[in-house]
mmCIF file of the N, C-alpha and C atoms, coordinates in Angstrom:
data_MODEL
# 
_entry.id   MODEL 
# 
loop_
_atom_site.group_PDB 
_atom_site.id 
_atom_site.type_symbol 
_atom_site.label_atom_id 
_atom_site.label_alt_id 
_atom_site.label_comp_id 
_atom_site.label_asym_id 
_atom_site.label_entity_id 
_atom_site.label_seq_id 
_atom_site.pdbx_PDB_ins_code 
_atom_site.Cartn_x 
_atom_site.Cartn_y 
_atom_site.Cartn_z 
_atom_site.occupancy 
_atom_site.B_iso_or_equiv 
_atom_site.pdbx_formal_charge 
_atom_site.auth_seq_id 
_atom_site.auth_comp_id 
_atom_site.auth_asym_id 
_atom_site.auth_atom_id 
_atom_site.pdbx_PDB_model_num 
ATOM 1   N N  . MET A 1 1  ? -17.747 -21.086 -7.714 1.00 0.00 ? 1  MET A N  1 
ATOM 2   C CA . MET A 1 1  ? -17.237 -20.651 -6.437 1.00 0.00 ? 1  MET A CA 1 
ATOM 3   C C  . MET A 1 1  ? -17.331 -19.126 -6.355 1.00 0.00 ? 1  MET A C  1 
ATOM 4   N N  . THR A 1 2  ? -18.019 -18.625 -5.342 1.00 0.00 ? 2  THR A N  1 
ATOM 5   C CA . THR A 1 2  ? -18.150 -17.180 -5.191 1.00 0.00 ? 2  THR A CA 1 
ATOM 6   C C  . THR A 1 2  ? -17.076 -16.672 -4.234 1.00 0.00 ? 2  THR A C  1 
ATOM 7   N N  . PRO A 1 3  ? -16.541 -15.489 -4.515 1.00 0.00 ? 3  PRO A N  1 
ATOM 8   C CA . PRO A 1 3  ? -15.498 -14.949 -3.635 1.00 0.00 ? 3  PRO A CA 1 
ATOM 9   C C  . PRO A 1 3  ? -16.085 -14.545 -2.285 1.00 0.00 ? 3  PRO A C  1 
ATOM 10  N N  . GLU A 1 4  ? -15.241 -14.599 -1.264 1.00 0.00 ? 4  GLU A N  1 
ATOM 11  C CA . GLU A 1 4  ? -15.688 -14.168 0.058  1.00 0.00 ? 4  GLU A CA 1 
ATOM 12  C C  . GLU A 1 4  ? -15.955 -12.671 0.037  1.00 0.00 ? 4  GLU A C  1 
ATOM 13  N N  . PRO A 1 5  ? -16.951 -12.223 0.795  1.00 0.00 ? 5  PRO A N  1 
ATOM 14  C CA . PRO A 1 5  ? -17.212 -10.783 0.837  1.00 0.00 ? 5  PRO A CA 1 
ATOM 15  C C  . PRO A 1 5  ? -16.050 -10.038 1.490  1.00 0.00 ? 5  PRO A C  1 
ATOM 16  N N  . LEU A 1 6  ? -15.889 -8.781  1.121  1.00 0.00 ? 6  LEU A N  1 
ATOM 17  C CA . LEU A 1 6  ? -14.808 -7.946  1.649  1.00 0.00 ? 6  LEU A CA 1 
ATOM 18  C C  . LEU A 1 6  ? -14.964 -7.727  3.151  1.00 0.00 ? 6  LEU A C  1 
ATOM 19  N N  . PHE A 1 7  ? -16.212 -7.593  3.623  1.00 0.00 ? 7  PHE A N  1 
ATOM 20  C CA . PHE A 1 7  ? -16.470 -7.319  5.029  1.00 0.00 ? 7  PHE A CA 1 
ATOM 21  C C  . PHE A 1 7  ? -17.166 -8.496  5.696  1.00 0.00 ? 7  PHE A C  1 
ATOM 22  N N  . LEU A 1 8  ? -16.997 -8.611  7.021  1.00 0.00 ? 8  LEU A N  1 
ATOM 23  C CA . LEU A 1 8  ? -17.741 -9.611  7.779  1.00 0.00 ? 8  LEU A CA 1 
ATOM 24  C C  . LEU A 1 8  ? -19.230 -9.303  7.689  1.00 0.00 ? 8  LEU A C  1 
ATOM 25  N N  . THR A 1 9  ? -20.043 -10.335 7.694  1.00 0.00 ? 9  THR A N  1 
ATOM 26  C CA . THR A 1 9  ? -21.492 -10.140 7.674  1.00 0.00 ? 9  THR A CA 1 
ATOM 27  C C  . THR A 1 9  ? -21.963 -9.748  9.077  1.00 0.00 ? 9  THR A C  1 
ATOM 28  N N  . ALA A 1 10 ? -23.194 -9.266  9.162  1.00 0.00 ? 10 ALA A N  1 
ATOM 29  C CA . ALA A 1 10 ? -23.770 -8.904  10.462 1.00 0.00 ? 10 ALA A CA 1 
ATOM 30  C C  . ALA A 1 10 ? -23.789 -10.116 11.393 1.00 0.00 ? 10 ALA A C  1 
ATOM 31  N N  . ASP A 1 11 ? -24.111 -11.288 10.864 1.00 0.00 ? 11 ASP A N  1 
ATOM 32  C CA . ASP A 1 11 ? -24.114 -12.502 11.678 1.00 0.00 ? 11 ASP A CA 1 
ATOM 33  C C  . ASP A 1 11 ? -22.710 -12.856 12.169 1.00 0.00 ? 11 ASP A C  1 
ATOM 34  N N  . GLU A 1 12 ? -21.708 -12.676 11.319 1.00 0.00 ? 12 GLU A N  1 
ATOM 35  C CA . GLU A 1 12 ? -20.336 -12.972 11.720 1.00 0.00 ? 12 GLU A CA 1 
ATOM 36  C C  . GLU A 1 12 ? -19.859 -12.014 12.818 1.00 0.00 ? 12 GLU A C  1 
ATOM 37  N N  . ILE A 1 13 ? -20.246 -10.748 12.719 1.00 0.00 ? 13 ILE A N  1 
ATOM 38  C CA . ILE A 1 13 ? -19.870 -9.788  13.761 1.00 0.00 ? 13 ILE A CA 1 
ATOM 39  C C  . ILE A 1 13 ? -20.583 -10.131 15.058 1.00 0.00 ? 13 ILE A C  1 
ATOM 40  N N  . ALA A 1 14 ? -21.833 -10.568 14.979 1.00 0.00 ? 14 ALA A N  1 
ATOM 41  C CA . ALA A 1 14 ? -22.569 -10.986 16.169 1.00 0.00 ? 14 ALA A CA 1 
ATOM 42  C C  . ALA A 1 14 ? -21.903 -12.207 16.813 1.00 0.00 ? 14 ALA A C  1 
ATOM 43  N N  . THR A 1 15 ? -21.464 -13.142 16.004 1.00 0.00 ? 15 THR A N  1 
ATOM 44  C CA . THR A 1 15 ? -20.772 -14.323 16.526 1.00 0.00 ? 15 THR A CA 1 
ATOM 45  C C  . THR A 1 15 ? -19.442 -13.928 17.163 1.00 0.00 ? 15 THR A C  1 
ATOM 46  N N  . LEU A 1 16 ? -18.709 -13.065 16.509 1.00 0.00 ? 16 LEU A N  1 
ATOM 47  C CA . LEU A 1 16 ? -17.417 -12.607 17.017 1.00 0.00 ? 16 LEU A CA 1 
ATOM 48  C C  . LEU A 1 16 ? -17.554 -11.917 18.366 1.00 0.00 ? 16 LEU A C  1 
ATOM 49  N N  . THR A 1 17 ? -18.487 -10.996 18.475 1.00 0.00 ? 17 THR A N  1 
ATOM 50  C CA . THR A 1 17 ? -18.618 -10.183 19.681 1.00 0.00 ? 17 THR A CA 1 
ATOM 51  C C  . THR A 1 17 ? -19.507 -10.809 20.746 1.00 0.00 ? 17 THR A C  1 
ATOM 52  N N  . GLY A 1 18 ? -20.420 -11.674 20.323 1.00 0.00 ? 18 GLY A N  1 
ATOM 53  C CA . GLY A 1 18 ? -21.384 -12.237 21.254 1.00 0.00 ? 18 GLY A CA 1 
ATOM 54  C C  . GLY A 1 18 ? -22.598 -11.348 21.457 1.00 0.00 ? 18 GLY A C  1 
ATOM 55  N N  . PHE A 1 19 ? -22.688 -10.275 20.674 1.00 0.00 ? 19 PHE A N  1 
ATOM 56  C CA . PHE A 1 19 ? -23.795 -9.327  20.806 1.00 0.00 ? 19 PHE A CA 1 
ATOM 57  C C  . PHE A 1 19 ? -24.446 -9.064  19.458 1.00 0.00 ? 19 PHE A C  1 
ATOM 58  N N  . ARG A 1 20 ? -25.762 -8.834  19.468 1.00 0.00 ? 20 ARG A N  1 
ATOM 59  C CA . ARG A 1 20 ? -26.491 -8.468  18.251 1.00 0.00 ? 20 ARG A CA 1 
ATOM 60  C C  . ARG A 1 20 ? -26.691 -6.961  18.160 1.00 0.00 ? 20 ARG A C  1 
ATOM 61  N N  . LEU A 1 21 ? -26.754 -6.284  19.281 1.00 0.00 ? 21 LEU A N  1 
ATOM 62  C CA . LEU A 1 21 ? -26.979 -4.845  19.314 1.00 0.00 ? 21 LEU A CA 1 
ATOM 63  C C  . LEU A 1 21 ? -25.699 -4.126  18.878 1.00 0.00 ? 21 LEU A C  1 
ATOM 64  N N  . PRO A 1 22 ? -25.764 -3.299  17.811 1.00 0.00 ? 22 PRO A N  1 
ATOM 65  C CA . PRO A 1 22 ? -24.554 -2.643  17.306 1.00 0.00 ? 22 PRO A CA 1 
ATOM 66  C C  . PRO A 1 22 ? -23.783 -1.845  18.362 1.00 0.00 ? 22 PRO A C  1 
ATOM 67  N N  . SER A 1 23 ? -24.472 -1.178  19.272 1.00 0.00 ? 23 SER A N  1 
ATOM 68  C CA . SER A 1 23 ? -23.762 -0.403  20.291 1.00 0.00 ? 23 SER A CA 1 
ATOM 69  C C  . SER A 1 23 ? -22.935 -1.308  21.200 1.00 0.00 ? 23 SER A C  1 
ATOM 70  N N  . ARG A 1 24 ? -23.441 -2.497  21.497 1.00 0.00 ? 24 ARG A N  1 
ATOM 71  C CA . ARG A 1 24 ? -22.680 -3.455  22.312 1.00 0.00 ? 24 ARG A CA 1 
ATOM 72  C C  . ARG A 1 24 ? -21.518 -4.045  21.521 1.00 0.00 ? 24 ARG A C  1 
ATOM 73  N N  . GLN A 1 25 ? -21.731 -4.257  20.204 1.00 0.00 ? 25 GLN A N  1 
ATOM 74  C CA . GLN A 1 25 ? -20.651 -4.745  19.351 1.00 0.00 ? 25 GLN A CA 1 
ATOM 75  C C  . GLN A 1 25 ? -19.517 -3.730  19.311 1.00 0.00 ? 25 GLN A C  1 
ATOM 76  N N  . VAL A 1 26 ? -19.878 -2.457  19.153 1.00 0.00 ? 26 VAL A N  1 
ATOM 77  C CA . VAL A 1 26 ? -18.870 -1.383  19.096 1.00 0.00 ? 26 VAL A CA 1 
ATOM 78  C C  . VAL A 1 26 ? -18.089 -1.339  20.403 1.00 0.00 ? 26 VAL A C  1 
ATOM 79  N N  . LYS A 1 27 ? -18.776 -1.461  21.521 1.00 0.00 ? 27 LYS A N  1 
ATOM 80  C CA . LYS A 1 27 ? -18.104 -1.436  22.821 1.00 0.00 ? 27 LYS A CA 1 
ATOM 81  C C  . LYS A 1 27 ? -17.129 -2.601  22.944 1.00 0.00 ? 27 LYS A C  1 
ATOM 82  N N  . TRP A 1 28 ? -17.563 -3.803  22.563 1.00 0.00 ? 28 TRP A N  1 
ATOM 83  C CA . TRP A 1 28 ? -16.705 -4.991  22.634 1.00 0.00 ? 28 TRP A CA 1 
ATOM 84  C C  . TRP A 1 28 ? -15.478 -4.816  21.741 1.00 0.00 ? 28 TRP A C  1 
ATOM 85  N N  . LEU A 1 29 ? -15.707 -4.400  20.503 1.00 0.00 ? 29 LEU A N  1 
ATOM 86  C CA . LEU A 1 29 ? -14.603 -4.223  19.557 1.00 0.00 ? 29 LEU A CA 1 
ATOM 87  C C  . LEU A 1 29 ? -13.604 -3.193  20.073 1.00 0.00 ? 29 LEU A C  1 
ATOM 88  N N  . SER A 1 30 ? -14.100 -2.103  20.632 1.00 0.00 ? 30 SER A N  1 
ATOM 89  C CA . SER A 1 30 ? -13.225 -1.059  21.164 1.00 0.00 ? 30 SER A CA 1 
ATOM 90  C C  . SER A 1 30 ? -12.413 -1.570  22.345 1.00 0.00 ? 30 SER A C  1 
ATOM 91  N N  . LEU A 1 31 ? -13.049 -2.292  23.249 1.00 0.00 ? 31 LEU A N  1 
ATOM 92  C CA . LEU A 1 31 ? -12.345 -2.832  24.419 1.00 0.00 ? 31 LEU A CA 1 
ATOM 93  C C  . LEU A 1 31 ? -11.259 -3.823  24.026 1.00 0.00 ? 31 LEU A C  1 
ATOM 94  N N  . LYS A 1 32 ? -11.488 -4.563  22.951 1.00 0.00 ? 32 LYS A N  1 
ATOM 95  C CA . LYS A 1 32 ? -10.515 -5.561  22.492 1.00 0.00 ? 32 LYS A CA 1 
ATOM 96  C C  . LYS A 1 32 ? -9.451  -4.980  21.551 1.00 0.00 ? 32 LYS A C  1 
ATOM 97  N N  . GLY A 1 33 ? -9.574  -3.705  21.210 1.00 0.00 ? 33 GLY A N  1 
ATOM 98  C CA . GLY A 1 33 ? -8.572  -3.067  20.361 1.00 0.00 ? 33 GLY A CA 1 
ATOM 99  C C  . GLY A 1 33 ? -8.728  -3.336  18.871 1.00 0.00 ? 33 GLY A C  1 
ATOM 100 N N  . TRP A 1 34 ? -9.914  -3.715  18.441 1.00 0.00 ? 34 TRP A N  1 
ATOM 101 C CA . TRP A 1 34 ? -10.149 -3.976  17.023 1.00 0.00 ? 34 TRP A CA 1 
ATOM 102 C C  . TRP A 1 34 ? -10.386 -2.663  16.291 1.00 0.00 ? 34 TRP A C  1 
ATOM 103 N N  . ARG A 1 35 ? -9.897  -2.581  15.055 1.00 0.00 ? 35 ARG A N  1 
ATOM 104 C CA . ARG A 1 35 ? -10.203 -1.436  14.192 1.00 0.00 ? 35 ARG A CA 1 
ATOM 105 C C  . ARG A 1 35 ? -11.459 -1.750  13.403 1.00 0.00 ? 35 ARG A C  1 
ATOM 106 N N  . PHE A 1 36 ? -12.311 -0.763  13.276 1.00 0.00 ? 36 PHE A N  1 
ATOM 107 C CA . PHE A 1 36 ? -13.556 -0.929  12.537 1.00 0.00 ? 36 PHE A CA 1 
ATOM 108 C C  . PHE A 1 36 ? -14.051 0.442   12.114 1.00 0.00 ? 36 PHE A C  1 
ATOM 109 N N  . GLU A 1 37 ? -14.991 0.451   11.216 1.00 0.00 ? 37 GLU A N  1 
ATOM 110 C CA . GLU A 1 37 ? -15.677 1.673   10.784 1.00 0.00 ? 37 GLU A CA 1 
ATOM 111 C C  . GLU A 1 37 ? -17.154 1.492   11.078 1.00 0.00 ? 37 GLU A C  1 
ATOM 112 N N  . LEU A 1 38 ? -17.864 2.595   11.184 1.00 0.00 ? 38 LEU A N  1 
ATOM 113 C CA . LEU A 1 38 ? -19.313 2.536   11.334 1.00 0.00 ? 38 LEU A CA 1 
ATOM 114 C C  . LEU A 1 38 ? -19.951 2.915   10.007 1.00 0.00 ? 38 LEU A C  1 
ATOM 115 N N  . ASN A 1 39 ? -20.955 2.143   9.602  1.00 0.00 ? 39 ASN A N  1 
ATOM 116 C CA . ASN A 1 39 ? -21.652 2.489   8.370  1.00 0.00 ? 39 ASN A CA 1 
ATOM 117 C C  . ASN A 1 39 ? -22.729 3.538   8.679  1.00 0.00 ? 39 ASN A C  1 
ATOM 118 N N  . GLY A 1 40 ? -23.541 3.882   7.721  1.00 0.00 ? 40 GLY A N  1 
ATOM 119 C CA . GLY A 1 40 ? -24.568 4.902   7.892  1.00 0.00 ? 40 GLY A CA 1 
ATOM 120 C C  . GLY A 1 40 ? -25.631 4.546   8.916  1.00 0.00 ? 40 GLY A C  1 
ATOM 121 N N  . ASN A 1 41 ? -25.776 3.259   9.215  1.00 0.00 ? 41 ASN A N  1 
ATOM 122 C CA . ASN A 1 41 ? -26.729 2.812   10.229 1.00 0.00 ? 41 ASN A CA 1 
ATOM 123 C C  . ASN A 1 41 ? -26.079 2.651   11.596 1.00 0.00 ? 41 ASN A C  1 
ATOM 124 N N  . ARG A 1 42 ? -24.833 3.139   11.742 1.00 0.00 ? 42 ARG A N  1 
ATOM 125 C CA . ARG A 1 42 ? -24.073 3.061   12.994 1.00 0.00 ? 42 ARG A CA 1 
ATOM 126 C C  . ARG A 1 42 ? -23.769 1.614   13.392 1.00 0.00 ? 42 ARG A C  1 
ATOM 127 N N  . GLN A 1 43 ? -23.622 0.755   12.369 1.00 0.00 ? 43 GLN A N  1 
ATOM 128 C CA . GLN A 1 43 ? -23.238 -0.634  12.606 1.00 0.00 ? 43 GLN A CA 1 
ATOM 129 C C  . GLN A 1 43 ? -21.759 -0.794  12.289 1.00 0.00 ? 43 GLN A C  1 
ATOM 130 N N  . PRO A 1 44 ? -21.032 -1.586  13.085 1.00 0.00 ? 44 PRO A N  1 
ATOM 131 C CA . PRO A 1 44 ? -19.605 -1.756  12.820 1.00 0.00 ? 44 PRO A CA 1 
ATOM 132 C C  . PRO A 1 44 ? -19.348 -2.555  11.550 1.00 0.00 ? 44 PRO A C  1 
ATOM 133 N N  . ILE A 1 45 ? -18.350 -2.122  10.815 1.00 0.00 ? 45 ILE A N  1 
ATOM 134 C CA . ILE A 1 45 ? -17.911 -2.785  9.592  1.00 0.00 ? 45 ILE A CA 1 
ATOM 135 C C  . ILE A 1 45 ? -16.459 -3.207  9.807  1.00 0.00 ? 45 ILE A C  1 
ATOM 136 N N  . ILE A 1 46 ? -16.167 -4.485  9.546  1.00 0.00 ? 46 ILE A N  1 
ATOM 137 C CA . ILE A 1 46 ? -14.827 -5.017  9.758  1.00 0.00 ? 46 ILE A CA 1 
ATOM 138 C C  . ILE A 1 46 ? -14.379 -5.736  8.497  1.00 0.00 ? 46 ILE A C  1 
ATOM 139 N N  . ALA A 1 47 ? -13.195 -5.409  8.015  1.00 0.00 ? 47 ALA A N  1 
ATOM 140 C CA . ALA A 1 47 ? -12.652 -6.092  6.838  1.00 0.00 ? 47 ALA A CA 1 
ATOM 141 C C  . ALA A 1 47 ? -12.347 -7.549  7.189  1.00 0.00 ? 47 ALA A C  1 
ATOM 142 N N  . ARG A 1 48 ? -12.714 -8.439  6.301  1.00 0.00 ? 48 ARG A N  1 
ATOM 143 C CA . ARG A 1 48 ? -12.526 -9.871  6.527  1.00 0.00 ? 48 ARG A CA 1 
ATOM 144 C C  . ARG A 1 48 ? -11.047 -10.217 6.745  1.00 0.00 ? 48 ARG A C  1 
ATOM 145 N N  . LYS A 1 49 ? -10.164 -9.676  5.927  1.00 0.00 ? 49 LYS A N  1 
ATOM 146 C CA . LYS A 1 49 ? -8.734  -9.999  6.061  1.00 0.00 ? 49 LYS A CA 1 
ATOM 147 C C  . LYS A 1 49 ? -8.188  -9.513  7.396  1.00 0.00 ? 49 LYS A C  1 
ATOM 148 N N  . TYR A 1 50 ? -8.671  -8.358  7.867  1.00 0.00 ? 50 TYR A N  1 
ATOM 149 C CA . TYR A 1 50 ? -8.242  -7.844  9.170  1.00 0.00 ? 50 TYR A CA 1 
ATOM 150 C C  . TYR A 1 50 ? -8.715  -8.790  10.274 1.00 0.00 ? 50 TYR A C  1 
ATOM 151 N N  . ALA A 1 51 ? -9.950  -9.242  10.192 1.00 0.00 ? 51 ALA A N  1 
ATOM 152 C CA . ALA A 1 51 ? -10.478 -10.170 11.200 1.00 0.00 ? 51 ALA A CA 1 
ATOM 153 C C  . ALA A 1 51 ? -9.673  -11.465 11.207 1.00 0.00 ? 51 ALA A C  1 
ATOM 154 N N  . GLU A 1 52 ? -9.340  -11.973 10.038 1.00 0.00 ? 52 GLU A N  1 
ATOM 155 C CA . GLU A 1 52 ? -8.547  -13.193 9.959  1.00 0.00 ? 52 GLU A CA 1 
ATOM 156 C C  . GLU A 1 52 ? -7.184  -12.984 10.602 1.00 0.00 ? 52 GLU A C  1 
ATOM 157 N N  . LYS A 1 53 ? -6.576  -11.837 10.356 1.00 0.00 ? 53 LYS A N  1 
ATOM 158 C CA . LYS A 1 53 ? -5.276  -11.531 10.949 1.00 0.00 ? 53 LYS A CA 1 
ATOM 159 C C  . LYS A 1 53 ? -5.397  -11.450 12.474 1.00 0.00 ? 53 LYS A C  1 
ATOM 160 N N  . MET A 1 54 ? -6.426  -10.764 12.963 1.00 0.00 ? 54 MET A N  1 
ATOM 161 C CA . MET A 1 54 ? -6.618  -10.601 14.401 1.00 0.00 ? 54 MET A CA 1 
ATOM 162 C C  . MET A 1 54 ? -6.881  -11.947 15.096 1.00 0.00 ? 54 MET A C  1 
ATOM 163 N N  . LEU A 1 55 ? -7.498  -12.863 14.394 1.00 0.00 ? 55 LEU A N  1 
ATOM 164 C CA . LEU A 1 55 ? -7.802  -14.168 14.959 1.00 0.00 ? 55 LEU A CA 1 
ATOM 165 C C  . LEU A 1 55 ? -6.681  -15.186 14.733 1.00 0.00 ? 55 LEU A C  1 
ATOM 166 N N  . GLY A 1 56 ? -5.603  -14.742 14.095 1.00 0.00 ? 56 GLY A N  1 
ATOM 167 C CA . GLY A 1 56 ? -4.441  -15.599 13.927 1.00 0.00 ? 56 GLY A CA 1 
ATOM 168 C C  . GLY A 1 56 ? -4.542  -16.616 12.814 1.00 0.00 ? 56 GLY A C  1 
ATOM 169 N N  . CYS A 1 57 ? -5.464  -16.406 11.882 1.00 0.00 ? 57 CYS A N  1 
ATOM 170 C CA . CYS A 1 57 ? -5.597  -17.398 10.814 1.00 0.00 ? 57 CYS A CA 1 
ATOM 171 C C  . CYS A 1 57 ? -5.406  -16.792 9.433  1.00 0.00 ? 57 CYS A C  1 
ATOM 172 N N  . GLY A 1 58 ? -4.972  -15.555 9.348  1.00 0.00 ? 58 GLY A N  1 
ATOM 173 C CA . GLY A 1 58 ? -4.723  -14.928 8.061  1.00 0.00 ? 58 GLY A CA 1 
ATOM 174 C C  . GLY A 1 58 ? -3.305  -15.203 7.597  1.00 0.00 ? 58 GLY A C  1 
ATOM 175 N N  . LEU A 1 59 ? -3.012  -14.754 6.420  1.00 0.00 ? 59 LEU A N  1 
ATOM 176 C CA . LEU A 1 59 ? -1.657  -14.881 5.905  1.00 0.00 ? 59 LEU A CA 1 
ATOM 177 C C  . LEU A 1 59 ? -0.744  -13.906 6.640  1.00 0.00 ? 59 LEU A C  1 
ATOM 178 N N  . PRO A 1 60 ? 0.509   -14.278 6.871  1.00 0.00 ? 60 PRO A N  1 
ATOM 179 C CA . PRO A 1 60 ? 1.420   -13.348 7.519  1.00 0.00 ? 60 PRO A CA 1 
ATOM 180 C C  . PRO A 1 60 ? 1.631   -12.113 6.650  1.00 0.00 ? 60 PRO A C  1 
ATOM 181 N N  . GLU A 1 61 ? 1.848   -10.982 7.304  1.00 0.00 ? 61 GLU A N  1 
ATOM 182 C CA . GLU A 1 61 ? 2.075   -9.755  6.555  1.00 0.00 ? 61 GLU A CA 1 
ATOM 183 C C  . GLU A 1 61 ? 3.428   -9.828  5.858  1.00 0.00 ? 61 GLU A C  1 
ATOM 184 N N  . GLU A 1 62 ? 3.515   -9.124  4.734  1.00 0.00 ? 62 GLU A N  1 
ATOM 185 C CA . GLU A 1 62 ? 4.772   -9.099  4.002  1.00 0.00 ? 62 GLU A CA 1 
ATOM 186 C C  . GLU A 1 62 ? 5.835   -8.398  4.838  1.00 0.00 ? 62 GLU A C  1 
ATOM 187 N N  . ARG A 1 63 ? 7.031   -8.926  4.773  1.00 0.00 ? 63 ARG A N  1 
ATOM 188 C CA . ARG A 1 63 ? 8.130   -8.279  5.488  1.00 0.00 ? 63 ARG A CA 1 
ATOM 189 C C  . ARG A 1 63 ? 8.614   -7.092  4.667  1.00 0.00 ? 63 ARG A C  1 
ATOM 190 N N  . THR A 1 64 ? 8.916   -6.025  5.343  1.00 0.00 ? 64 THR A N  1 
ATOM 191 C CA . THR A 1 64 ? 9.397   -4.839  4.646  1.00 0.00 ? 64 THR A CA 1 
ATOM 192 C C  . THR A 1 64 ? 10.907  -4.778  4.748  1.00 0.00 ? 64 THR A C  1 
ATOM 193 N N  . PHE A 1 65 ? 11.519  -4.160  3.782  1.00 0.00 ? 65 PHE A N  1 
ATOM 194 C CA . PHE A 1 65 ? 12.965  -3.996  3.763  1.00 0.00 ? 65 PHE A CA 1 
ATOM 195 C C  . PHE A 1 65 ? 13.362  -2.924  4.751  1.00 0.00 ? 65 PHE A C  1 
ATOM 196 N N  . ARG A 1 66 ? 14.349  -3.232  5.564  1.00 0.00 ? 66 ARG A N  1 
ATOM 197 C CA . ARG A 1 66 ? 14.916  -2.248  6.484  1.00 0.00 ? 66 ARG A CA 1 
ATOM 198 C C  . ARG A 1 66 ? 16.415  -2.223  6.292  1.00 0.00 ? 66 ARG A C  1 
ATOM 199 N N  . PRO A 1 67 ? 16.977  -1.041  6.077  1.00 0.00 ? 67 PRO A N  1 
ATOM 200 C CA . PRO A 1 67 ? 18.430  -0.978  5.882  1.00 0.00 ? 67 PRO A CA 1 
ATOM 201 C C  . PRO A 1 67 ? 19.181  -1.358  7.152  1.00 0.00 ? 67 PRO A C  1 
ATOM 202 N N  . ASN A 1 68 ? 20.344  -1.936  6.961  1.00 0.00 ? 68 ASN A N  1 
ATOM 203 C CA . ASN A 1 68 ? 21.215  -2.315  8.082  1.00 0.00 ? 68 ASN A CA 1 
ATOM 204 C C  . ASN A 1 68 ? 22.153  -1.129  8.356  1.00 0.00 ? 68 ASN A C  1 
ATOM 205 N N  . PHE A 1 69 ? 21.720  -0.240  9.226  1.00 0.00 ? 69 PHE A N  1 
ATOM 206 C CA . PHE A 1 69 ? 22.509  0.962   9.516  1.00 0.00 ? 69 PHE A CA 1 
ATOM 207 C C  . PHE A 1 69 ? 23.828  0.630   10.202 1.00 0.00 ? 69 PHE A C  1 
ATOM 208 N N  . ALA A 1 70 ? 23.858  -0.451  10.991 1.00 0.00 ? 70 ALA A N  1 
ATOM 209 C CA . ALA A 1 70 ? 25.103  -0.858  11.649 1.00 0.00 ? 70 ALA A CA 1 
ATOM 210 C C  . ALA A 1 70 ? 26.166  -1.186  10.616 1.00 0.00 ? 70 ALA A C  1 
ATOM 211 N N  . ALA A 1 71 ? 25.778  -1.840  9.527  1.00 0.00 ? 71 ALA A N  1 
ATOM 212 C CA . ALA A 1 71 ? 26.739  -2.189  8.486  1.00 0.00 ? 71 ALA A CA 1 
ATOM 213 C C  . ALA A 1 71 ? 27.255  -0.932  7.787  1.00 0.00 ? 71 ALA A C  1 
ATOM 214 N N  . MET A 1 72 ? 26.413  0.086   7.639  1.00 0.00 ? 72 MET A N  1 
ATOM 215 C CA . MET A 1 72 ? 26.863  1.320   7.000  1.00 0.00 ? 72 MET A CA 1 
ATOM 216 C C  . MET A 1 72 ? 27.824  2.104   7.877  1.00 0.00 ? 72 MET A C  1 
ATOM 217 N N  . GLN A 1 73 ? 27.733  1.918   9.181  1.00 0.00 ? 73 GLN A N  1 
ATOM 218 C CA . GLN A 1 73 ? 28.628  2.619   10.101 1.00 0.00 ? 73 GLN A CA 1 
ATOM 219 C C  . GLN A 1 73 ? 29.902  1.836   10.379 1.00 0.00 ? 73 GLN A C  1 
ATOM 220 N N  . GLY A 1 74 ? 30.025  0.677   9.789  1.00 0.00 ? 74 GLY A N  1 
ATOM 221 C CA . GLY A 1 74 ? 31.203  -0.140  9.954  1.00 0.00 ? 74 GLY A CA 1 
ATOM 222 C C  . GLY A 1 74 ? 31.253  -0.876  11.283 1.00 0.00 ? 74 GLY A C  1 
ATOM 223 N N  . ALA A 1 75 ? 30.130  -1.030  11.919 1.00 0.00 ? 75 ALA A N  1 
ATOM 224 C CA . ALA A 1 75 ? 30.112  -1.711  13.218 1.00 0.00 ? 75 ALA A CA 1 
ATOM 225 C C  . ALA A 1 75 ? 29.981  -3.203  13.050 1.00 0.00 ? 75 ALA A C  1 
# 
C-alpha cells in the first residue's frame, strides 16, 4: 500500500476546478476562497488534507483549549 501524495495531482485539481488551464484553475480557486500556492510553473498546488477538509470529508480539526474567563471572574 503506497501512501497518498501530500498534494493533489494535476488531474485532481482539473477535476476539482473543471479547468485544465492553470490560470483558470487559479481564478476558480481564488473565487471559491481556497488556499493554494503556485509552483515554479505557475500551477496551483493544494495540500490533500486541506482539500479533504474543504470538501467536508477530512478529519475534524483538533479542539484547542480555551480558558473559561467567566469562571475566573466568579460569574
